[in-house]
Backbone bond lengths (Angstrom), bond angles and torsions (degrees), N, CA, C in turn:
res aa  C-N    CA-C-N  psi(-1)  N-CA   C-N-CA  omega(-1)  CA-C   N-CA-C  phi
1 M - - - 1.391 - - 1.512 115.67 -
2 Y 1.265 116.95 -45.22 1.425 123.94 -178.98 1.540 114.40 -77.12
3 K 1.360 114.21 -29.32 1.426 123.15 -178.65 1.523 112.51 -56.58
4 P 1.366 120.80 -51.22 1.461 120.45 178.01 1.550 112.12 -58.08
5 K 1.306 118.19 -42.25 1.500 121.29 179.26 1.485 109.60 -63.66
6 I 1.197 121.70 -41.54 1.483 125.17 179.20 1.504 109.53 -65.36
7 L 1.342 114.55 -44.35 1.443 117.20 178.23 1.483 111.50 -64.83
8 V 1.284 120.58 -39.86 1.466 118.22 179.27 1.486 110.30 -70.88
9 L 1.314 119.52 -35.46 1.449 121.09 177.20 1.561 110.68 -66.65
10 A 1.342 118.93 -37.44 1.429 121.78 178.12 1.507 109.91 -65.35
11 L 1.358 116.52 -42.23 1.375 123.10 -176.30 1.574 111.85 -66.85
12 A 1.355 112.81 -39.08 1.463 119.65 176.44 1.549 109.08 -64.97
13 L 1.316 117.08 -40.47 1.423 120.94 -178.06 1.568 111.40 -68.47
14 A 1.330 114.13 -39.27 1.474 118.99 176.43 1.520 111.97 -66.11
15 I 1.273 119.33 -38.99 1.524 121.79 174.49 1.510 113.88 -66.63
16 S 1.367 115.36 -37.24 1.504 119.72 172.59 1.512 111.09 -61.15
17 L 1.379 119.20 -43.96 1.437 121.04 -175.57 1.551 107.80 -68.69
18 V 1.360 119.25 -41.44 1.422 119.44 179.18 1.486 113.03 -63.37
19 S 1.345 116.54 -41.34 1.470 119.50 -179.58 1.539 108.36 -68.30
20 F 1.333 121.90 -41.03 1.419 122.55 175.26 1.496 114.11 -58.21
21 S 1.341 118.33 -40.52 1.404 126.54 -179.70 1.513 109.71 -67.23
22 L 1.323 118.63 -49.25 1.427 122.32 175.50 1.563 113.97 -58.23
23 A 1.311 115.37 -37.50 1.510 118.90 176.98 1.478 109.28 -63.31
24 H 1.361 116.52 -41.75 1.462 115.14 -177.47 1.545 110.99 -72.91
25 I 1.248 118.98 -33.30 1.442 123.40 176.86 1.520 109.13 -61.20
26 N 1.387 115.84 -48.26 1.506 121.17 -179.96 1.563 109.92 -60.52
27 L 1.382 114.87 -42.18 1.428 116.23 179.12 1.428 113.27 -68.24
28 A 1.364 124.61 -31.35 1.433 128.21 175.67 1.540 107.96 -67.18
29 F 1.243 120.56 -43.82 1.496 123.68 176.07 1.482 111.24 -64.07
30 A 1.324 120.29 -41.67 1.409 123.14 178.85 1.547 109.66 -62.93
31 Q 1.336 119.16 -46.06 1.393 120.35 178.69 1.495 113.55 -66.17
32 E 1.356 117.65 -34.63 1.415 119.63 177.24 1.512 110.35 -69.10
33 E 1.299 120.10 -35.43 1.468 121.30 178.28 1.486 115.14 -65.58
34 Q 1.320 116.15 -26.19 1.498 125.47 -177.91 1.579 107.23 -74.15
35 T 1.310 119.30 -23.69 1.455 121.00 178.80 1.443 110.87 -94.54
36 E 1.333 113.59 128.58 1.531 115.73 179.87 1.485 106.66 -123.99
37 A 1.344 115.85 144.98 1.432 117.70 -178.92 1.531 110.38 -120.78
38 F 1.326 117.73 147.79 1.409 126.91 179.55 1.546 106.88 -131.28
39 T 1.390 115.43 156.82 1.426 120.99 174.68 1.498 111.41 -145.43
40 A 1.302 116.39 161.91 1.491 121.10 172.46 1.474 107.36 -143.45
41 M 1.252 119.77 131.02 1.487 126.89 178.05 1.539 105.10 -100.96
42 L 1.305 117.73 117.71 1.446 122.91 -171.48 1.536 112.63 -103.46
43 S 1.352 114.44 137.39 1.472 122.92 178.56 1.444 108.73 -156.20
44 G 1.330 119.19 163.30 1.465 126.34 174.43 1.476 113.47 -65.93
45 G 1.286 117.08 -30.18 1.459 120.74 -178.43 1.503 114.25 -67.27
46 E 1.343 115.84 -20.24 1.507 121.43 179.82 1.489 111.43 -85.47
47 E 1.395 119.70 -14.41 1.369 123.23 177.43 1.621 113.94 -62.64
48 V 1.255 116.33 150.35 1.485 118.35 -179.71 1.530 106.35 -118.62
49 P 1.299 122.84 107.72 1.482 125.71 -9.56 1.551 113.07 -67.44
50 P 1.342 119.09 162.45 1.417 123.18 178.85 1.545 112.01 -56.58
51 V 1.310 116.93 149.02 1.500 123.13 179.96 1.507 105.15 -122.48
52 E 1.448 112.56 132.55 1.447 115.00 174.46 1.534 112.15 -80.14
53 T 1.275 118.90 117.96 1.478 124.52 -179.00 1.503 109.06 -160.03
54 T 1.373 111.79 153.40 1.437 114.84 177.50 1.559 111.49 -97.07
55 A 1.353 112.33 0.84 1.463 121.74 -179.23 1.563 109.47 -67.32
56 T 1.267 117.94 146.51 1.463 124.32 172.87 1.518 109.46 -141.92
57 G 1.388 116.14 171.61 1.375 115.70 174.21 1.535 109.32 -172.64
58 N 1.300 116.00 -175.96 1.502 122.72 176.26 1.543 106.79 -152.14
59 A 1.271 109.93 152.84 1.516 117.02 172.97 1.518 106.22 -131.77
60 S 1.249 117.50 143.11 1.475 121.81 177.66 1.567 106.64 -132.08
61 F 1.329 110.81 142.78 1.515 122.15 -176.74 1.506 109.05 -132.76
62 T 1.331 117.46 129.63 1.394 122.28 173.26 1.584 114.03 -118.04
63 I 1.186 117.46 120.99 1.457 121.96 -178.71 1.485 111.36 -95.07
64 E 1.267 116.82 128.55 1.553 122.79 176.12 1.480 106.47 -128.92
65 G 1.331 116.22 104.87 1.462 118.69 -176.84 1.532 109.84 81.28
66 E 1.318 114.57 -161.34 1.507 122.78 -177.76 1.501 111.85 -102.53
67 D 1.340 120.26 -12.26 1.395 118.99 -163.99 1.563 118.87 -106.92
68 S 1.410 115.14 -8.68 1.426 120.64 -179.34 1.530 113.69 -150.32
69 I 1.322 115.19 152.76 1.444 123.12 173.14 1.482 110.21 -133.94
70 E 1.355 114.03 123.09 1.475 119.06 176.23 1.567 106.50 -86.50
71 Y 1.329 114.38 141.93 1.453 119.56 -179.09 1.470 115.01 -141.19
72 S 1.285 114.94 157.49 1.489 124.02 173.83 1.535 111.11 -142.55
73 V 1.297 120.27 141.75 1.365 125.01 179.16 1.555 106.46 -126.16
74 N 1.271 119.23 124.93 1.424 123.28 176.16 1.554 113.05 -122.36
75 V 1.240 122.18 138.57 1.459 125.77 -179.16 1.470 112.45 -127.64
76 T 1.276 117.71 157.24 1.496 122.37 167.96 1.477 112.83 -131.02
77 G 1.267 115.85 131.93 1.466 121.09 175.42 1.475 116.78 72.15
78 M 1.353 117.12 33.79 1.452 121.53 -177.90 1.547 108.84 -105.96
79 D 1.272 116.21 146.42 1.431 124.47 -178.19 1.541 113.10 -133.27
80 K 1.252 121.81 132.35 1.403 126.43 177.53 1.507 112.80 64.18
81 V 1.319 116.40 48.24 1.503 122.86 178.99 1.516 106.49 -68.64
82 T 1.328 115.93 133.87 1.444 122.14 176.31 1.509 113.23 -106.71
83 A 1.324 116.41 -33.85 1.527 120.91 -169.23 1.531 110.15 -163.31
84 A 1.279 113.89 158.39 1.469 122.64 168.85 1.545 106.17 -144.99
85 H 1.370 112.39 139.14 1.486 118.95 -173.59 1.534 108.35 -141.70
86 I 1.371 108.73 161.95 1.536 115.80 158.96 1.530 104.13 -102.48
87 H 1.347 114.50 132.53 1.443 121.60 178.54 1.533 104.91 -114.88
88 D 1.398 114.28 159.52 1.497 118.61 179.49 1.530 109.07 -108.48
89 A 1.322 114.20 100.10 1.465 121.09 171.53 1.471 109.16 -169.92
90 K 1.353 109.44 160.46 1.552 118.98 -179.48 1.472 106.23 -80.45
91 T 1.381 113.91 170.65 1.436 123.16 175.76 1.477 107.90 -55.19
92 G 1.388 114.97 132.60 1.458 120.90 175.39 1.539 115.97 86.49
93 E 1.331 110.30 0.32 1.502 115.70 177.49 1.447 110.73 -122.74
94 N 1.373 118.74 154.35 1.500 122.55 175.64 1.592 106.45 -102.06
95 G 1.319 110.83 141.45 1.513 117.40 -178.54 1.486 109.44 -132.84
96 Q 1.309 113.08 175.05 1.551 114.27 -178.35 1.609 107.76 -87.62
97 V 1.306 107.39 167.95 1.554 114.54 -179.96 1.503 108.10 -71.95
98 V 1.251 116.76 135.69 1.492 125.75 173.74 1.554 113.21 -114.17
99 V 1.323 116.04 -22.55 1.505 119.87 179.77 1.535 105.28 -154.02
100 T 1.331 116.39 128.26 1.395 120.52 169.68 1.570 111.91 -88.97
101 L 1.385 114.57 124.67 1.473 120.19 -173.54 1.512 107.58 -98.07
102 F 1.375 115.81 -30.16 1.467 121.48 -174.58 1.480 108.15 -157.15
103 K 1.353 117.91 137.09 1.440 122.62 179.90 1.538 105.02 -145.11
104 A 1.347 117.78 119.92 1.461 120.65 178.84 1.523 106.62 -96.32
105 D 1.442 114.68 143.48 1.460 120.82 169.64 1.494 110.83 -68.37
106 S 1.330 117.13 -37.68 1.472 123.86 171.43 1.533 107.77 -135.93
107 P 1.280 118.04 153.91 1.445 118.45 -177.99 1.538 114.99 -59.14
108 T 1.299 113.15 141.23 1.536 118.71 -174.16 1.526 109.56 -71.15
109 G 1.308 116.23 174.37 1.418 122.51 166.05 1.599 110.04 -81.41
110 V 1.275 116.79 -162.28 1.434 119.47 178.65 1.622 108.15 -70.26
111 I 1.292 117.83 134.69 1.494 124.33 -177.53 1.516 106.15 -127.27
112 S 1.372 109.73 128.88 1.416 119.31 170.24 1.508 106.78 -140.08
113 G 1.377 115.08 94.37 1.453 118.38 -170.57 1.480 107.44 148.59
114 G 1.401 113.86 -151.30 1.451 122.23 -176.89 1.502 113.51 -67.02
115 L 1.251 122.34 119.63 1.404 126.77 175.66 1.525 112.21 -89.73
116 A 1.374 114.74 -50.37 1.464 120.92 -174.66 1.508 109.09 -156.60
117 N 1.324 113.38 150.97 1.515 119.55 169.51 1.560 107.72 -156.10
118 G 1.285 112.38 155.92 1.433 118.03 -178.18 1.510 115.54 169.29
119 T 1.289 113.73 -158.33 1.467 120.70 -179.40 1.505 112.07 -126.72
120 I 1.338 117.23 128.50 1.540 119.97 179.04 1.618 101.24 -99.08
121 T 1.359 111.32 128.79 1.440 120.12 169.23 1.564 106.91 -124.44
122 A 1.321 113.39 -179.36 1.546 116.58 -178.30 1.487 112.59 -60.78
123 S 1.328 120.30 -25.87 1.399 121.48 -178.85 1.462 113.18 -71.37
124 N 1.374 119.06 -17.51 1.461 125.35 178.19 1.518 114.74 -87.20
125 L 1.278 115.71 -9.85 1.465 119.43 -177.15 1.536 109.59 -75.73
126 E 1.355 114.85 138.01 1.447 121.21 -178.38 1.515 110.93 -139.41
127 G 1.275 118.36 -178.54 1.500 122.33 -176.17 1.490 109.59 56.74
128 D 1.337 111.45 -138.04 1.532 119.70 179.91 1.437 117.80 -54.61
129 M 1.433 113.23 -23.49 1.470 119.34 -179.14 1.501 115.31 -90.13
130 Q 1.334 118.11 -15.53 1.443 123.12 -175.16 1.551 109.91 -53.41
131 G 1.342 117.59 127.93 1.381 125.13 -175.40 1.498 117.68 86.74
132 L 1.348 117.51 -5.25 1.393 122.12 174.03 1.557 115.03 -90.16
133 A 1.256 116.33 -179.77 1.445 121.70 -177.45 1.526 110.49 -95.28
134 V 1.269 121.75 157.05 1.482 124.13 -179.33 1.540 107.46 -60.35
135 D 1.361 116.15 -35.15 1.460 119.89 179.02 1.508 111.16 -54.31
136 D 1.340 118.13 -32.93 1.433 121.59 -179.80 1.635 111.22 -65.49
137 L 1.331 114.46 -39.43 1.430 122.25 171.66 1.522 109.96 -60.63
138 I 1.343 116.55 -49.72 1.472 119.02 -176.90 1.509 108.84 -59.77
139 K 1.275 120.83 -41.76 1.478 122.38 178.87 1.502 110.99 -62.43
140 A 1.340 120.36 -38.37 1.428 122.47 179.83 1.637 106.12 -69.63
141 M 1.264 117.02 -39.72 1.419 121.11 175.27 1.585 113.08 -57.24
142 E 1.372 113.67 -44.64 1.378 118.62 179.15 1.552 114.03 -65.17
143 R 1.392 114.96 -33.64 1.421 117.89 178.29 1.516 115.17 -80.54
144 G 1.345 115.92 -5.16 1.510 120.88 176.35 1.525 110.48 82.25
145 E 1.314 114.86 27.73 1.459 123.11 -177.18 1.499 115.45 -102.82
146 T 1.351 113.90 24.02 1.566 115.02 -175.34 1.604 101.41 -144.72
147 Y 1.336 112.16 152.30 1.450 119.68 177.35 1.571 108.48 -146.36
148 V 1.284 114.33 155.89 1.420 121.42 177.24 1.579 106.56 -100.58
149 N 1.341 113.26 139.22 1.477 118.65 179.76 1.493 109.72 -135.93
150 V 1.358 116.74 129.22 1.480 120.52 177.27 1.514 109.13 -107.11
151 H 1.280 117.73 122.28 1.485 123.87 -173.61 1.548 108.46 -99.75
152 T 1.329 117.13 145.52 1.461 120.62 174.79 1.592 107.43 -132.89
153 E 1.317 107.08 170.75 1.555 110.82 179.40 1.477 112.18 -62.32
154 K 1.297 118.12 -35.56 1.510 124.79 179.98 1.505 109.53 -70.72
155 N 1.314 116.60 -39.52 1.483 122.63 -176.44 1.535 109.20 -124.29
156 P 1.346 119.84 76.72 1.416 121.97 -172.49 1.580 115.78 -69.52
157 N 1.360 113.64 -17.75 1.448 115.92 171.75 1.604 113.96 -86.70
158 G 1.289 112.87 -5.94 1.499 120.27 176.33 1.554 113.13 128.60
159 E 1.306 110.45 133.57 1.480 118.22 -176.48 1.542 109.98 -100.07
160 I 1.342 114.64 -40.27 1.476 118.12 174.51 1.532 110.65 -135.41
161 R 1.343 116.53 150.11 1.386 123.05 -171.51 1.486 109.92 -150.59
162 G 1.457 116.67 149.31 1.382 120.19 175.18 1.473 109.48 -154.73
163 Q 1.370 115.59 137.33 1.422 121.81 177.18 1.534 111.86 -68.20
164 I 1.316 119.54 137.84 1.448 120.94 -179.26 1.541 107.43 -82.86
165 S 1.262 114.42 132.73 1.462 118.62 -178.37 1.504 111.64 -141.65
166 T 1.338 119.37 158.64 1.483 124.31 -174.99 1.531 106.07 -72.15
167 V 1.407 117.35 138.22 1.428 117.97 175.74 1.548 105.33 -81.31
168 K 1.345 111.59 131.58 1.479 117.63 -179.66 1.443 111.42 -102.06
């Protein structure tokens, strides 16, 4: 008499646990899908026109929602860095600054490592993007219409550059 009730109760508990687990898995996937990542590999050969340099770098961007982008810029073998920006242009073209990632009051010394990190919000947008939403910058990044440029005293127009692309 009690065995069927216990069996039904155990089955109901098992179904509840499976449903609960599936709900958490779906929530985890939904949260993961909201986070988008971008990267840029920086070198002198990507500059327009190309720059001969041994310096290299990378920039990474993580989008969470539509209002902010977390970023970090790392460089190797750079000297007298003056600024780093996101510019709006396709590969092989030069564009105007739309976000300042780093600006030095006076040129840095030799840097091999972290140059800059922070958060981009709508208040950081400038140039053609001033007054727009961060989502507009994200869309330009998705279209491949933005690049990172690191400027130095020796190369004021940029020493290393890389197009921003989606991390696959």
